N, C-alpha and C positions, 0 to 999 in steps of 0.2 A: 559894565564899568567896574574896575577894581577899586575897592575901598582902601583908603589910607588912614593911618592913625591908630588909635588904641581901641581894642575890643575887650569888653567884660563878658566872660563866658561863664554860664551857669549850668550846673548839673546837680542831680540829686541821686542819692543811693540809700540803701536800706540800713547800712551800718556805719558807725564811725570809722571802723577799720578800713572799709572799702573807700570811704571818702578820703581818708588820709593817704591811702595807696594811690588814688587818682591824683591828689594834690602833689604828693612827693614825686611821683613819676614825671609829671608835667614839668615841674621846676627842675628836677635833676637833668632832664633832657633838654632844658632851656627852651621849651615850647611855651612856657609861661614864666614871667618874671617873678610872680608871687601868686600864692593861692591861700585862701582862707577856708576853713571848715567851720561850719556853724550848725548848731542843732542841739537837740532834736527839734524838728519842725513837724507840723501835721499837714499832710497833703491830701487833697480830695481830687479824684479824677475818675474818668470812665476807663474801664479795661475789660475787654472781652464781654461787652454787653451789660456790665453792671457797674454801679458807682462804688468806688473803693475809697477807703480812708486808711492811711498808713502813716507811721512815724518814719521820717527820713532825715538824712543829713544833707545839707546844702554845701556845695563846693563852688567858690567864686574864684575864677582865675583871670589874671590880666595878661594880655598878649598884644601883639600887633596883628593887623588884618593880614599882613603878608604871611604870618605863621599860623593863622587860624585853621586852615585845612589840615596841616600836620597835627595840630593840637586836637582837633576833632577826631582824627583817626586814632591818635594815641589814647584818647578817652575811650573810644569804642573798643579798642584792644583789651583794656583792663577792666572795663565796666561789667559788672555782673548781670545787668538787665539786658534782655533781648532787644528792647527798644528804649535806649536811655534818652532822657531829656537832655539835650544839648542846645542851649539858646545863647546866641551871641548878640550883645547890645553895643552900639557905638558909644564911646565915651565922648560926649559933645565938647566938654571943656575939661582940660587937664592941666594941673600946675606944670609949667614948662620944665622945671628941674626934675619933677617926678617922671614926666614923659621921657626926658633924656636918659634918666636912669633905667627906666623900663626898657626902652629900645636898646640900650647897651647890654642888657642882661639876656635879651631874647635874640639868639643868633640863628641864622638860617643857612 
């Protein structure tokens, strides 16, 4: 079943420059209506058999579910990680005016 509505997509990367590149690329290509870069944040995770701790930058992008697959592919194309975190969450409740704006900015 295809989801409808708004998706909030999260990814992280090692540098602010990479995070801004991902954000700008997605918005310029109209795959996301807007994106925020936040950080630095501290991430803990398992990688290649050992626990890692690293400083990263969070990118939060807003799009429609119809554009999610294209956005995911665009992130993979510019992301420096071999296995980037790309997580999409449904926006359960959205101000109607914001939703209309977002949908008008994301073209497909």
